[in-house]
C-alpha positions in Angstrom: 61.2 95.2 31.5 63.2 94.1 28.3 64.0 96.8 25.8 63.2 96.1 22.1 66.5 96.0 20.1 66.6 98.9 17.7 66.7 97.9 14.2 70.1 99.0 12.6 69.6 102.2 10.6 70.6 101.9 6.9 72.3 104.7 5.2 70.5 106.6 2.4 72.9 105.1 -0.2 71.9 101.5 0.8 68.2 102.3 0.7 68.6 104.0 -2.7 70.6 101.0 -4.1 67.9 98.7 -2.9 65.1 101.0 -4.2 66.7 101.2 -7.6 67.0 97.4 -7.9 63.5 96.8 -6.8 62.2 99.3 -9.2 64.2 97.8 -12.3 62.8 94.3 -11.3 59.2 95.8 -10.8 59.6 97.3 -14.4 60.8 94.0 -15.9 58.1 92.1 -14.4 55.6 94.7 -15.7 57.1 94.1 -19.2 56.8 90.4 -18.8 53.2 90.7 -18.2 52.8 92.8 -21.3 54.7 90.2 -23.2 52.5 87.4 -21.7 49.4 89.1 -22.7 51.0 89.8 -26.3 51.9 86.1 -26.7 48.7 84.6 -25.3 46.0 86.8 -26.9 42.8 87.6 -25.3 42.4 86.3 -21.6 38.8 85.0 -22.6 40.5 82.3 -24.4 43.1 81.3 -21.9 43.0 77.7 -20.4 43.8 76.8 -16.8 47.5 76.7 -17.6 47.7 80.4 -19.0 45.4 81.6 -16.0 47.6 80.0 -13.4 51.0 81.4 -15.1 49.2 84.8 -15.4 48.1 84.8 -11.7 51.7 83.6 -10.7 53.2 86.5 -12.5 50.5 89.1 -11.1 51.5 87.8 -7.7 55.3 88.4 -8.3 54.3 92.0 -9.6 52.3 92.7 -6.4 55.1 91.5 -4.1 57.8 93.6 -5.8 55.5 96.7 -5.6 55.0 96.2 -1.9 58.8 96.0 -1.7 59.2 99.2 -3.7 56.5 101.0 -1.5 58.4 99.7 1.8 61.7 100.9 0.5 60.1 104.4 -0.2 58.7 104.4 3.4 62.0 103.6 4.8 63.6 106.3 3.1 60.9 108.9 3.8 59.5 107.8 7.0 56.1 108.5 5.4 53.9 105.5 6.6 50.9 107.2 4.7 52.6 106.9 1.5 50.1 106.1 -1.3 51.9 104.2 -4.1 
């Protein structure tokens, strides 16, 4: 029976640095969404191009949010974390 290779443990400092970077990127993406909405008016009047661009931006925001959550779980060990 083979043993699973253990994942190298990262230091608290490494996790914190990555978490700070991820939170800053997440906040920037959220700002980009606000700017997008300010610059394009009501979504009721968006065309396909605006809808696609907005959906792509939302996808990036959700991806970064999952990364932030993953880093918090890594730091705390709390798999049930609600974020």
